[in-house]
C-alpha positions in Angstrom: 190.2 54.8 139.3 187.3 53.1 138.3 186.0 52.5 134.6 182.7 53.5 133.7 180.1 51.1 133.0 178.9 50.0 129.6 178.5 52.9 127.5 180.4 55.0 129.6 181.1 58.5 128.5 179.3 58.0 125.1 175.8 57.4 127.2 176.3 60.4 129.4 176.7 62.4 126.1 173.4 60.8 124.6 171.6 61.8 127.9 173.0 65.4 127.8 172.0 65.6 124.0 168.6 64.1 124.8 167.9 66.6 127.4 169.2 69.8 125.5 166.8 68.6 122.6 163.8 68.8 125.0 164.9 72.1 126.5 163.3 74.2 123.6 160.0 72.1 124.0 160.1 73.0 127.8 160.9 76.6 127.6 158.0 77.0 124.9 155.5 75.2 127.3 156.6 77.4 130.1 156.2 80.6 127.9 152.7 79.4 126.8 151.8 78.7 130.4 152.9 82.2 131.5 150.0 83.8 129.8 148.7 85.0 126.5 150.0 88.0 124.6 147.9 91.1 124.5 147.0 90.4 120.8 145.5 87.2 121.7 143.6 88.4 124.8 142.1 91.3 122.6 140.9 88.9 119.9 139.5 86.8 122.5 137.6 89.2 124.2 136.2 90.8 121.1 135.3 87.3 119.8 133.5 86.7 123.2 131.5 89.8 123.1 130.4 89.3 119.7 129.1 85.6 120.2 127.5 86.3 123.6 130.0 84.2 125.5 129.6 86.4 128.6 131.8 84.4 130.8 134.8 84.2 128.5 134.3 88.0 128.0 134.2 88.8 131.7 137.3 86.7 132.4 139.2 89.0 129.8 138.3 92.2 131.3 140.4 93.9 134.3 137.7 93.9 136.9 139.6 95.2 139.4 140.2 98.5 137.4 136.6 98.4 136.1 135.4 98.1 139.8 137.6 100.8 140.9 136.5 103.3 138.2 132.8 102.5 138.8 133.5 103.2 142.5 135.0 106.5 142.0 131.8 107.7 140.2 129.2 106.1 142.7 129.0 105.8 146.4 127.1 102.8 147.6 125.5 103.6 151.1 123.6 100.8 152.4 124.1 99.3 156.0 124.8 95.6 156.6 126.4 94.9 153.2 130.0 94.7 151.8 129.8 97.5 149.6 133.1 96.4 147.5 131.4 92.9 147.2 128.1 94.5 146.3 129.8 96.5 143.7 131.8 93.8 142.0 128.8 91.5 142.0 126.8 94.2 140.4 129.3 95.2 137.7 129.7 91.4 136.9 125.9 90.9 136.5 125.2 94.0 134.5 128.3 93.4 132.0 127.2 89.7 131.9 123.6 90.8 130.8 125.1 93.5 128.2 127.2 90.6 126.6 124.1 88.5 126.4 122.1 91.1 124.7 125.0 92.0 122.0 123.8 90.8 118.6 125.7 87.6 117.8 128.0 88.0 114.8 130.9 86.2 113.2 134.2 87.9 112.1 137.6 87.2 111.0 140.0 88.7 113.4 143.5 90.0 112.4 145.7 91.7 115.2 148.7 94.0 114.8 150.8 94.7 118.2 150.9 98.1 119.2 152.7 99.9 122.3 153.6 97.3 125.0 155.9 98.2 127.9 155.5 95.2 129.9 152.6 96.7 132.0 150.4 98.3 129.6 149.8 97.5 125.9 147.5 98.1 123.0 146.7 95.8 120.2 145.0 97.0 117.0 142.3 94.5 116.1 140.7 94.4 112.4 137.3 92.5 112.3 135.9 91.4 109.1 132.4 90.4 108.6 131.3 87.4 106.2 130.1 90.3 103.8 133.6 91.8 103.6 132.9 95.0 105.8 135.7 95.5 108.2 136.4 97.9 111.1 139.3 98.4 113.3 139.3 98.8 117.0 142.2 99.6 119.4 142.0 97.4 122.5 144.1 98.5 125.8 145.3 96.1 128.1 147.0 95.8 131.4 149.3 92.9 132.8 147.8 91.5 136.1 148.7 88.6 138.3 146.3 86.8 136.1 147.7 87.7 132.9 146.8 90.4 130.4 143.4 91.9 130.7 141.3 94.2 128.7 141.6 97.7 130.6 142.1 101.6 130.3 140.2 103.3 127.6 138.7 100.0 126.5 136.7 99.8 129.5 135.3 103.7 129.1 132.0 102.4 127.5 131.4 99.7 130.2 132.2 102.1 133.0 129.5 104.5 131.5 126.9 101.7 131.0 127.5 100.4 134.6 127.2 103.7 136.2 124.2 104.5 134.2 122.4 101.3 135.0 123.4 101.5 138.7 121.8 105.1 138.8 118.5 103.8 137.1 118.2 100.9 139.7 119.2 102.7 143.1 
């Protein structure tokens, strides 16, 4: 039987102990990389809409659900175009413009978790303005392959806006 090299068993224990100490940090990094919580997404969405950061706001929306709901209400008839692509592009353009037109306001945000079944969640967000006025919104979210996205009832006003604008234009 061979003797362990210098340090032997003690060195092995040190390596194991060092790797165990890095395990919580690695797990935390993986958890953070897997996506934000519904509350964080809800706050980021509301903040982006209130500061006219259209690209960030759109990134937080469940565009798949929004497109499906608008497509259920409007039928696109044009030859030579991909109607799904036309609808997605139209929706993104209209919503982007809407957020640009929204008056810019700074708020302090506070979130309270609501229901969360892993697929759908709600988050109750309180927004307080500089003058102390506050209002509370319930944000509905859905977990997608791209993480939590604003969806469900929280898209109702956007669906109505897009349908109205498309009907006016076409």
